[in-house]
C-alpha positions in Angstrom: 86.8 -20.9 -12.9 88.4 -22.3 -10.0 92.3 -22.7 -10.3 93.5 -25.7 -8.9 96.4 -26.7 -6.8 98.0 -29.0 -9.3 98.1 -26.2 -11.8 100.2 -23.7 -10.8 103.8 -24.1 -11.6 106.1 -25.1 -9.2 107.8 -25.4 -6.7 105.2 -22.6 -4.8 104.5 -22.4 -1.1 101.0 -22.9 -0.6 98.9 -21.7 3.0 96.2 -23.3 4.0 93.9 -20.6 4.7 91.9 -22.4 7.3 94.9 -23.4 9.2 96.5 -19.9 9.0 93.3 -18.0 10.7 93.3 -20.9 12.9 96.6 -20.2 14.2 95.8 -16.6 14.2 93.0 -17.1 16.5 94.9 -19.3 18.9 97.4 -17.4 19.8 95.4 -14.0 20.4 92.7 -16.1 22.5 96.0 -17.8 24.6 97.2 -14.0 25.0 94.2 -12.5 26.0 93.5 -15.5 28.7 97.1 -14.4 30.4 97.0 -10.8 29.8 99.9 -10.9 27.8 100.5 -8.3 25.2 101.0 -9.7 21.5 104.0 -8.6 19.7 104.2 -11.1 16.8 107.2 -10.6 15.0 106.8 -10.5 10.8 109.9 -12.3 10.0 108.1 -15.4 9.3 105.8 -14.1 7.2 106.6 -10.8 5.8 103.5 -10.2 4.4 101.6 -7.1 5.2 97.9 -8.9 4.7 98.8 -11.5 7.4 100.3 -8.6 9.8 97.0 -6.5 9.7 94.9 -9.8 10.7 97.6 -9.9 13.7 96.6 -6.2 14.1 93.3 -6.9 13.3 93.0 -9.4 16.3 94.4 -7.3 19.5 98.3 -7.4 18.6 99.4 -4.3 20.4 102.3 -4.0 17.2 104.9 -5.4 15.5 108.1 -6.9 16.0 110.8 -6.5 12.9 114.2 -7.5 12.3 115.3 -5.7 9.2 115.0 -2.0 8.0 113.0 -3.0 5.2 110.3 -5.1 7.6 110.3 -1.7 9.4 109.2 0.5 6.2 107.1 -2.3 4.7 104.9 -3.0 8.3 105.0 0.9 8.8 102.0 1.1 6.7 99.8 -1.4 8.4 100.8 -0.8 12.3 102.3 3.0 14.0 104.3 0.6 17.1 107.1 -1.0 16.2 109.7 -2.8 17.4 113.4 -3.8 15.5 114.5 -6.2 17.9 117.9 -6.3 16.1 120.3 -3.5 16.6 121.4 -1.6 13.6 125.3 -0.6 13.5 126.5 1.2 10.9 125.2 4.8 10.3 123.8 4.1 7.0 121.5 1.1 8.9 121.0 3.9 12.1 119.8 6.4 9.7 117.8 4.6 7.7 116.2 3.0 10.7 115.7 5.8 13.1 114.5 7.6 9.6 111.1 5.5 9.3 107.8 7.6 9.7 107.0 9.8 12.4 104.3 8.1 12.8 105.2 5.1 13.7 106.7 4.4 17.4 109.5 3.3 16.9 111.2 1.1 20.1 114.6 -0.7 18.8 116.2 -3.4 20.9 120.4 -3.0 22.0 122.7 -4.6 23.7 125.7 -2.3 24.0 126.7 1.0 24.6 128.1 1.7 21.4 124.9 0.3 20.1 122.6 2.6 22.3 125.5 5.6 22.1 125.0 5.9 18.1 121.5 5.2 18.1 121.1 8.2 20.4 123.3 10.4 18.1 120.9 10.0 14.9 117.8 10.4 17.0 119.0 13.5 18.5 119.9 14.7 15.0 117.0 14.1 13.5 114.7 15.6 16.1 112.8 12.2 17.3 112.4 9.7 20.5 113.5 6.8 19.9 111.9 3.9 22.5 114.7 1.4 23.6 114.5 -2.1 25.2 117.5 -3.3 26.6 118.4 -6.6 25.7 119.5 -9.7 28.1 120.5 -13.2 27.9 118.7 -15.8 29.9 120.7 -18.7 28.2 120.6 -18.6 24.3 123.8 -17.0 24.3 123.6 -15.1 21.2 123.1 -11.7 22.2 122.2 -9.7 25.6 123.3 -7.9 28.9 125.6 -11.4 30.0 125.3 -10.4 33.7 122.5 -8.4 36.0 125.0 -6.5 36.8 125.7 -5.4 33.1 122.0 -5.4 32.3 121.3 -2.6 35.1 124.6 -0.9 34.2 123.1 -0.5 30.3 119.9 0.8 31.5 121.5 3.3 33.4 123.2 4.3 30.3 120.5 4.3 28.2 117.7 6.1 30.7 120.8 8.8 30.9 121.4 9.3 27.0 119.3 12.2 25.4 117.0 10.9 22.4 116.5 7.6 24.0 113.3 6.9 25.8 113.6 4.1 28.1 110.7 1.8 27.4 112.3 -1.7 29.6 113.9 -4.9 28.5 113.7 -7.7 25.9 115.1 -11.9 25.7 115.0 -14.2 23.5 114.6 -18.2 24.8 115.9 -19.8 21.8 117.8 -22.0 24.1 114.8 -23.9 25.3 113.6 -26.1 22.5 113.0 -29.3 23.9 109.2 -30.8 24.2 106.9 -28.7 25.2 106.2 -31.2 28.5 109.8 -31.6 29.1 110.3 -27.8 29.5 109.5 -27.4 33.3 113.6 -26.9 34.4 114.3 -24.8 31.4 111.9 -22.7 32.5 112.6 -22.5 36.1 115.7 -21.3 35.2 114.2 -19.1 33.4 112.1 -17.6 36.0 115.1 -17.3 38.8 117.1 -15.4 36.0 114.4 -13.0 35.1 113.4 -12.3 38.7 117.3 -11.2 39.8 117.5 -9.3 36.6 114.0 -7.5 37.6 115.0 -7.5 41.1 118.1 -5.6 40.4 116.4 -3.1 38.3 114.0 -2.2 40.9 116.5 -2.1 43.1 117.8 1.0 41.3 114.0 2.8 40.1 114.8 1.2 36.9 111.5 -1.1 37.1 110.6 -2.0 33.1 107.5 -0.7 31.6 107.7 -3.7 29.2 108.8 -7.3 29.7 109.4 -8.7 26.1 110.1 -12.1 25.9 109.9 -14.4 22.6 109.9 -17.4 20.7 107.3 -20.3 19.3 108.6 -23.0 20.7 107.7 -21.5 24.3 105.0 -19.4 23.5 102.7 -21.7 25.1 104.4 -21.4 28.4 105.5 -17.7 28.2 102.6 -17.1 31.0 104.4 -18.9 33.8 107.4 -16.9 33.8 107.0 -13.9 36.4 107.0 -10.3 35.0 107.0 -11.0 31.4 104.4 -8.7 29.7 104.8 -9.0 26.3 105.1 -11.8 24.2 106.5 -12.0 20.0 106.4 -15.3 18.2 106.6 -15.4 14.7 106.2 -19.3 13.3 103.0 -19.9 15.3 101.5 -18.3 12.1 102.5 -21.0 9.8 103.8 -23.4 12.0 106.7 -26.2 10.6 108.3 -29.3 11.3 110.2 -28.3 13.7 107.5 -26.8 15.6 105.2 -30.0 15.1 108.7 -32.1 16.4 108.7 -30.7 20.1 105.4 -30.4 20.6 104.4 -27.0 19.9 101.8 -27.0 17.0 100.2 -30.4 15.7 100.8 -31.7 12.8 97.3 -30.2 11.4 98.5 -26.8 12.0 101.4 -26.7 10.2 99.7 -24.2 7.3 102.8 -23.5 5.2 103.6 -26.3 2.6 106.0 -26.4 -0.7 104.3 -27.3 -3.2 106.6 -29.7 -5.4 106.6 -32.0 -8.6 107.7 -35.5 -8.8 109.9 -35.4 -11.8 111.9 -38.4 -11.6 111.4 -42.5 -10.0 114.9 -43.5 -11.7 116.7 -44.5 -8.8 114.8 -47.6 -6.9 114.1 -46.1 -3.5 113.4 -42.5 -3.7 111.6 -40.0 -5.9 113.1 -37.0 -6.8 111.0 -34.0 -6.7 111.6 -30.0 -8.3 111.7 -28.5 -4.8 115.7 -28.7 -3.6 117.6 -26.1 -1.0 116.8 -23.2 -2.7 112.7 -23.5 -2.2 113.1 -26.0 1.3 116.1 -24.1 3.0 119.2 -26.8 4.2 118.6 -26.4 8.0 118.4 -29.6 9.8 116.0 -30.0 12.8 117.9 -30.5 16.0 118.9 -33.5 17.9 122.1 -35.9 17.2 119.9 -37.9 14.7 118.7 -34.4 12.8 120.9 -35.7 9.7 119.0 -39.1 9.3 115.3 -36.3 9.8 115.8 -34.4 6.4 114.7 -31.1 5.3 110.9 -31.8 5.5 108.0 -34.3 5.1 105.7 -34.5 3.3 102.0 -33.2 4.6 100.2 -36.2 4.3 103.0 -38.9 4.4 104.9 -37.6 7.1 106.8 -41.3 6.9 108.5 -39.8 3.4 111.6 -37.2 4.2 113.6 -35.5 1.8 116.3 -37.3 2.5 119.1 -35.2 0.6 118.7 -32.4 -1.5 120.8 -30.0 -3.9 119.5 -26.5 -5.4 117.2 -28.2 -7.5 116.7 -31.4 -6.8 115.3 -32.9 -3.4 115.5 -36.6 -2.6 112.4 -38.3 -1.5 113.4 -40.9 1.1 111.0 -44.5 0.3 112.0 -46.9 2.2 108.8 -46.2 4.9 106.1 -46.0 2.9 103.9 -48.5 0.5 103.6 -45.0 -1.8 104.7 -45.7 -5.2 104.9 -42.2 -6.6 105.0 -41.4 -10.5 106.7 -38.3 -12.6 104.1 -35.7 -12.6 102.8 -36.2 -8.9 102.2 -33.1 -6.8 103.2 -32.7 -3.4 102.9 -30.7 -0.3 106.3 -31.2 1.6 106.3 -29.4 4.9 109.5 -27.6 5.9 112.0 -27.8 8.7 112.0 -23.5 9.1 109.1 -21.9 7.7 110.7 -18.7 8.2 113.6 -19.4 5.7 111.3 -20.7 3.3 109.0 -17.8 3.0 111.9 -15.3 3.0 113.6 -17.5 -0.4 109.8 -16.7 -2.5 108.4 -13.7 -3.6 104.6 -14.7 -3.6 102.9 -17.1 -1.8 99.6 -18.8 -2.9 96.1 -19.2 0.1 94.4 -22.2 -0.8 91.4 -24.2 1.0 91.6 -27.7 0.0 93.0 -27.8 -3.4 91.5 -24.6 -4.8 93.8 -21.1 -4.4 92.2 -18.7 -3.4 94.6 -15.7 -3.7 98.2 -15.1 -3.5 100.1 -12.3 -1.9 103.8 -10.7 -2.4 106.7 -11.3 0.3 106.7 -7.4 0.2 109.3 -7.5 3.4 111.7 -10.1 1.9 115.9 -8.9 1.2 116.8 -5.8 2.2 116.0 -3.0 -0.4 117.7 0.1 -0.4 118.9 3.0 -2.3 122.3 3.2 -3.6 124.7 3.9 -2.4 123.7 3.0 1.0 125.5 5.7 2.5 124.6 8.4 6.0 127.9 10.9 6.5 
């Protein structure tokens, strides 16, 4: 006997399985056509079953952000990249202690991070691959100049216990609509070109040049020198991705299923999904506050205008829809990665029928207490 989505307790994330499959296929095909290695970031789904599908479709390995993600994804892939430098002896030991069957690589952007990683790698008797992170405009992390990148690569290449593999960058500053990215792409090409030229002149050409982000994913082949891509959000997509044209609204696979719990105040309806179900990330842009924190999948003109922890306020000023208490709605969140991290379980649906469910296995930090390394 089938279970229908209106029978599930809300709020809960639900994934359209057909849309998910299409998203996975489309990215795999794009990378194959353009000769790019796909190393998807698991921070979006945190689920081994989806990672296994990505590997089946040709991914060379997986990108992780936390030691917990590394540990969980080592059951799915034997080639993992930690794209977040482990700082602090407990974290470094946990990372380097991952299964010896895994070909492990780590991103670093400081001498201190590389030196400490090498020390632990030597202590445990394993080699750890290193991708030196360079800053190409994000202004968050990464060697800030080509000269600084060269100095760090030289340092890494000289450390016993580490294996210099290449460089890594995250172009998260490029968030313009896809059709308006030309100038930013030109600057990115120029900046990356300077780094690659300087490394080549010193006989330190990177085997891997790894670039990330879903907003730029469909144009990353236009950046000369890139060999690998690390998109994450594309598996589900979200309102932000659709807003900039990196996906169509119909490509949004994950929504938060919610129930209308009040219509007492004219012009609005209250759902049982607040900040603890949807996150609290606004859309980018000067009028981001007016755009709210999500929109209904079948009525995108209806937005989540305000939230408290367990309440979401739907703005009904632009719709003829008259909701009733008990109605079930599906909200496309602004940032899907945060939503997944807030939940223990995700349901997979086709149409209105629930076909499956899976745990968000890699969420949280989950470590033994006390988490110390001496």
